[in-house]
C-alpha positions as CSV (number, residue, x, y, z in Angstrom):
1,M,160.9,104.2,102.6
2,S,162.1,104.4,106.2
3,E,159.8,103.3,108.9
4,P,157.1,106.0,109.4
5,R,156.5,107.7,112.7
6,L,153.0,107.2,114.0
7,G,150.7,109.6,115.8
8,V,147.5,108.4,117.4
9,A,144.5,110.8,117.6
10,V,141.3,110.2,119.6
11,L,138.3,112.4,119.6
12,T,135.8,112.3,122.5
13,M,132.8,114.2,123.7
14,G,133.6,113.4,127.4
15,N,130.8,110.8,127.8
16,R,133.0,107.7,127.6
17,P,135.8,108.1,130.1
18,R,136.2,104.4,130.9
19,E,136.2,103.5,127.2
20,V,138.8,106.2,126.4
21,A,141.0,104.9,129.3
22,A,140.7,101.3,128.0
23,L,141.6,102.4,124.4
24,L,144.6,104.3,125.6
25,D,145.8,101.3,127.5
26,S,145.4,99.2,124.4
27,V,147.5,101.7,122.4
28,A,150.2,101.7,125.2
29,A,150.3,97.8,125.0
30,Q,151.1,97.8,121.2
31,D,154.4,96.3,120.2
32,V,155.2,99.6,118.4
33,R,154.7,102.7,120.5
34,P,153.4,105.7,118.7
35,T,155.6,108.9,118.7
36,R,152.6,110.9,119.9
37,V,149.1,110.4,121.3
38,V,146.6,113.3,121.2
39,V,143.2,113.2,122.8
40,V,140.8,116.0,121.8
41,G,137.9,116.9,124.1
42,N,135.3,118.1,121.5
43,G,133.5,120.8,123.5
44,T,134.2,119.1,126.8
45,P,136.9,119.1,129.5
46,L,139.0,115.9,129.7
47,P,139.8,113.8,132.8
48,P,143.4,113.4,133.8
49,M,145.4,111.7,131.1
50,P,148.6,109.5,131.2
51,D,151.8,111.5,130.9
52,H,152.5,110.4,127.4
53,V,149.1,111.7,126.1
54,T,148.7,115.3,124.9
55,P,145.2,116.6,125.9
56,V,143.4,119.3,123.9
57,E,140.2,120.7,125.2
58,L,137.9,122.6,122.8
59,E,135.3,125.1,124.1
60,E,132.8,124.0,121.5
61,N,131.9,120.8,119.6
62,L,133.4,121.2,116.1
63,G,132.0,117.9,114.9
64,V,134.0,114.9,113.8
65,S,135.7,116.8,110.9
66,G,136.6,119.9,112.9
67,G,137.8,117.9,115.9
68,R,140.0,115.7,113.8
69,N,141.5,118.7,112.1
70,V,142.5,120.1,115.5
71,A,144.2,116.8,116.3
72,I,146.0,116.8,113.0
73,R,147.2,120.4,113.5
74,R,148.5,119.5,117.0
75,L,150.4,116.5,115.7
76,R,151.9,118.5,112.9
77,E,153.2,121.0,115.5
78,F,155.4,118.3,117.0
79,G,157.0,117.7,113.6
80,D,157.7,114.1,114.3
81,V,154.6,112.3,112.9
82,D,154.4,110.8,109.4
83,V,151.1,108.8,109.7
84,V,148.0,109.8,111.7
85,V,146.1,106.9,113.3
86,N,142.5,107.9,114.1
87,L,140.6,105.7,116.5
88,D,137.0,106.0,117.8
89,D,136.9,106.7,121.6
90,D,134.8,103.6,122.2
91,G,137.1,101.3,120.2
92,L,139.8,98.9,121.4
93,L,142.9,97.5,119.8
94,V,142.7,93.8,120.9
95,D,145.7,92.6,118.9
96,K,149.1,93.8,120.0
97,D,150.6,94.2,116.5
98,V,148.1,96.6,114.9
99,L,150.5,99.6,114.9
100,S,153.5,97.5,113.7
101,R,151.3,96.3,110.8
102,V,150.3,99.9,110.1
103,R,153.9,101.0,110.0
104,A,154.9,98.1,107.7
105,L,152.1,98.9,105.3
106,H,153.0,102.5,105.0
107,A,156.7,101.8,104.8
108,A,156.2,99.3,101.9
109,D,154.1,101.7,99.8
110,P,155.0,105.5,99.8
111,G,151.8,106.1,97.7
112,L,149.5,104.7,100.4
113,G,147.4,107.5,101.6
114,V,144.7,105.9,103.7
115,V,144.4,102.5,105.4
116,S,141.0,101.5,106.7
117,F,140.7,99.1,109.6
118,R,138.2,96.3,110.0
119,I,135.6,97.1,112.7
120,A,134.0,94.2,114.6
121,D,132.0,93.9,117.8
122,E,133.1,91.8,120.8
123,T,131.6,88.7,119.1
124,G,133.8,89.2,116.0
125,L,130.8,90.4,113.8
126,T,131.5,93.0,111.2
127,Q,128.4,94.9,110.1
128,R,127.9,95.2,106.3
129,R,128.0,99.0,106.6
130,H,131.5,98.7,108.1
131,V,132.9,97.0,104.9
132,P,134.0,99.9,102.7
133,R,133.1,98.4,99.3
134,L,130.3,96.7,97.4
135,R,129.9,92.9,97.7
136,A,130.4,93.2,101.5
137,G,129.6,89.6,102.4
138,D,133.2,88.7,103.2
139,P,134.7,91.4,105.6
140,M,138.0,89.6,105.4
141,R,138.6,90.4,101.8
142,G,140.9,93.5,101.6
143,G,142.4,95.5,98.9
144,E,142.0,98.9,97.2
145,V,138.8,100.7,97.9
146,T,137.2,104.1,97.2
147,T,136.2,105.1,100.8
148,F,137.2,104.1,104.3
149,L,135.9,103.8,107.9
150,G,136.0,106.8,110.2
151,G,136.2,104.6,113.3
152,G,139.7,103.2,112.7
153,H,142.0,104.3,109.9
154,T,145.3,105.9,109.1
155,L,146.2,109.0,107.1
156,S,149.5,109.9,105.5
157,V,150.7,113.3,106.6
158,R,152.2,113.9,103.1
159,M,148.9,113.2,101.6
160,L,147.1,115.6,103.8
161,E,149.6,118.3,103.0
162,Q,148.8,117.8,99.3
163,I,145.0,117.4,99.3
164,G,144.0,119.3,102.5
165,D,142.4,118.2,105.8
166,W,138.9,117.1,106.7
167,P,135.9,119.1,105.3
168,E,134.9,121.0,108.4
169,E,131.6,122.1,106.9
170,F,130.4,118.4,107.0
171,F,130.5,118.2,110.9
172,F,129.8,114.4,110.6
173,T,128.8,111.8,107.9
174,H,130.4,111.4,104.5
175,E,133.6,113.3,105.5
176,E,135.6,110.1,104.9
177,T,134.3,109.7,101.4
178,D,135.1,113.4,100.6
179,L,138.6,112.9,101.8
180,A,139.0,109.6,100.0
181,W,137.8,111.0,96.7
182,R,140.3,113.8,96.9
183,A,143.0,111.4,97.8
184,L,142.2,109.1,94.8
185,D,142.1,112.1,92.5
186,A,145.6,113.1,93.6
187,G,146.9,109.6,92.8
188,W,147.0,108.2,96.4
189,T,145.9,104.7,97.3
190,V,143.1,103.9,99.8
191,R,143.3,100.4,101.1
192,Y,141.0,98.3,103.3
193,A,143.2,96.1,105.5
194,P,141.0,93.6,107.4
195,E,143.9,92.3,109.4
196,L,143.9,95.6,111.3
197,L,141.1,95.1,113.8
198,L,139.4,97.7,115.9
199,Q,136.9,96.2,118.3
200,H,133.9,98.4,118.6
201,P,130.4,98.1,120.0
202,R,127.7,97.3,117.5
203,T,125.7,100.5,116.8
204,S,123.4,102.2,114.3
205,P,124.3,105.5,112.8
206,A,120.6,106.5,113.1
207,R,121.1,106.8,116.8
208,H,122.1,110.4,116.2
209,A,119.0,112.6,116.1
210,V,120.3,114.6,113.2
211,Y,121.5,111.6,111.2
212,H,119.0,111.7,108.4
213,R,119.3,115.4,107.8
214,M,123.1,115.5,107.9
215,T,123.4,112.4,105.7
216,A,121.2,114.0,103.0
217,R,122.9,117.4,103.2
218,N,126.4,116.1,103.1
219,R,125.6,113.7,100.3
220,V,124.6,116.6,98.2
221,W,127.7,118.6,99.2
222,L,129.9,115.6,98.5
223,A,128.6,115.5,94.9
224,R,128.7,119.3,94.4
225,R,132.3,119.5,95.7
226,N,133.8,116.5,93.9
227,L,131.9,115.2,90.9
228,P,132.0,116.2,87.3
229,L,128.7,118.0,86.5
230,P,127.2,115.2,84.4
231,L,127.6,112.7,87.3
232,V,126.0,114.9,90.0
233,P,122.3,114.1,89.1
234,A,123.2,110.4,88.5
235,Y,124.9,110.1,91.9
236,L,122.2,111.9,93.8
237,G,119.4,110.2,91.9
238,S,120.7,106.7,92.8
239,W,121.0,107.6,96.4
240,T,117.6,109.1,96.5
241,L,116.1,105.8,95.2
242,L,118.1,103.8,97.7
243,T,117.0,106.1,100.6
244,L,113.3,105.8,99.6
245,A,113.6,102.0,99.5
246,R,115.5,101.7,102.8
247,T,114.0,104.3,105.1
248,R,111.0,103.0,107.1
249,S,110.4,106.1,109.2
250,L,108.2,108.9,107.9
251,G,110.0,111.3,110.2
252,G,113.3,110.2,108.9
253,L,112.2,110.8,105.4
254,R,111.1,114.3,106.2
255,A,114.4,115.0,107.9
256,W,116.2,113.6,104.9
257,A,114.2,115.8,102.5
258,G,115.0,118.9,104.6
259,G,118.7,118.0,104.6
260,F,118.7,117.4,100.8
261,A,117.2,120.9,100.2
262,E,119.7,122.4,102.6
263,G,122.5,120.7,100.7
264,V,121.3,122.2,97.4
265,R,120.8,125.8,98.6
266,T,123.8,126.3,101.0
267,P,127.5,126.7,100.4
268,C,129.5,123.5,100.4
269,G,133.1,124.8,100.3
270,R,135.4,124.8,97.3
271,R,134.4,122.8,94.3
272,R,137.2,120.7,92.9
273,P,135.7,118.2,90.4
274,M,137.6,115.0,90.1
275,R,139.2,114.1,86.8
276,W,137.5,111.6,84.5
277,R,140.5,109.2,84.8
278,T,139.7,109.1,88.6
279,V,136.1,108.2,87.7
280,W,137.5,105.4,85.6
281,R,139.9,104.3,88.4
282,M,137.0,104.1,90.8
283,T,134.9,102.2,88.3
284,R,137.7,99.6,87.9
285,L,137.8,99.3,91.7
286,G,134.2,98.3,91.6
287,R,132.5,101.5,92.8
288,P,131.9,104.2,90.2
289,P,130.8,107.5,91.8
290,V,127.2,107.1,90.8
291,I,126.5,104.3,93.4
C-alpha cells in the first residue's frame, strides 16, 4: 500500500483555546505534516486559526459523535485524506514522530481500520480505563483489541465508507465501542499501539453531569444495535452487576437506572447484529461481548 494521506480532526466546545492552540502547534511540529487539519467548534464560535487549519463552526452542540461526523464529512469533501486522526482538544503530541508512525502502521496493513493511541498524563501515568483491553496492568502491551480510546485514535476512510460513521444518537459514551464492533464484524482490525502517545490531563468521566445516565442508556443501545439476541441479557446483566459493585453514589445509581430504562424504551438506530464468528473473534482476543 502507498503511504496514506492523513487528516487531523479536533473537536472543541470553545472552553480550551490555549489547549487547542498548543495541540495544533504539536501537530504542526510533527515530522510528517497532515494533508488537512479540521477544527470543529461544537456549538461554539472558534478563535482565529492558523492558515493551514480549516475551521467549522456548528450552531448547536451535536455531541462527540455528531461533531466528529461533521469533521469526517469535511475531510471527505477535500478528497485527499485516507486516514482520519482524531485528537482530544486538551491533548498534546509530545513526540515528533507520532504521525509518521501512524502512516507506517496503516501503510503496512491495508486491513487496519482503527489504531488506538496510549493516553498518559504529564507524569507518564496511564489510567486503567485508558487501556482498551482486560488485564490492563501494563499499558505498554499493545496488539489487537475490541475497542479503542476516543481521545486519540485513527480511522481508515475506506473502513468508514464500508461500515458507516459514528452513531450520532449516542451523543457521547460508548460510541467508540459501537464503531469498533461494526469494524470487527466487517473484518477490519482494531489495534492498540502504545508507542503512539497522546499526553492528556488526568480526568474522571464522571465529571460530566449526565455521565451515569448516558453511560447506561448507550450501553443498552450498544447491545440492542450490535449483539445477537441471546447475548443481549448476558452483556447487560454483567454490566449491571459491575455498576452496582462500583458506583458509590446513590444519585449516580438513580441516574444510571433512569438511563437504563431510557435505553430500553427509546429507538437506538438500525439493528445490525454481529455474526457469531465475530463473537468468537472477540473471545479469542480476550474480550467476548458479554463483559
